[in-house]
N, C-alpha and C positions, 0 to 999 in steps of 0.2 A: 340461302339466309342462313341457315343452320351452323353451316362450316363456318360463318362470319362471328358467329355468337359464339363458338366455340373457341375462336382464334381470339376474340376481346377477353374472354374468361381465363383463357390460359396464359394474357398478358397482366391481368391482374391480379392473377396468383402468384406469378413472378415477381411482380412489385412488391405485394404485401410481404413473402416470402424473403426479397430483401432487406425489406423494413425491418422484419422482425429478427433477422440476424444480426444486425446491426445494433438494435436496439439490445438483443441479448449481448452480444461480444463486443461491442465498442463501445457503449456507455458506461457499463459499471467496472471498467478495467483499472480504471484511475482510483477508486475508491478502494479494491480488495488491495492494489498493490500496498496503499498506505497503511491498511489494517495487517497486510501481511510485515510490515516494516514495523507498527505499532508493537504486534506479538513476538518480533524476534529483539526487540528493547526491551519489553516486559520480562524475557528471559535473561537478559545481562542484568537487570536490576539487583541481583541478590550481590553481583561482584561487584558492581557501582555502591553498593552500601557498605560491603566488607571494605572499600579502599576508603571510607569514610568520605564518601559522593564528591562534592567539589573543594570541599574542606581541606581534604588530605592532600597529600603532595606529590600525589601519582597523575601525570598525564594520562588525560583520557585517550588518546591515540594510543596507548599502548595497552587498552584492553580491547580485546579481541572476541566479537561475538559471531562464531561460525567465521563468516570471510571478512567481514567488516568491522571495524572498529566503533566504540560505543560512541565515538565523536563523530565518525561518518554516519551513524544511524543518526545523530542527534540534527546533523546537516541535512540528510534527506527528508527528515521530517519537518524542516525547518523552525524548530525548538530553541529556545534559551539556554543558556545552561542552568539559569534558576528554574526553567520550565521542566527540565531535566529531573531537576533534584525530586521537585513535587510530583512529579510522572512516578520515581521510584521510592518515592515516601520515604524521603531523607528526613 
């Protein structure tokens, strides 16, 4: 009887372990990616303001922030050009 109880406890432990790994590494990933994109966009806001934001004649796809342009970051974050100006405090 003792061996059966140990097997049941081992199976319960493994189930709880799998669930906890899923919660730790599976659910929070989407929100952390968005936060990283927002941080990268925040670093580029100074350059965006220097080119007079969307009121200037500069194409936003020509302003690069590391590997992405400011226009690509805007699309990834799903914000409008007006919201981009608000985000960068233009």
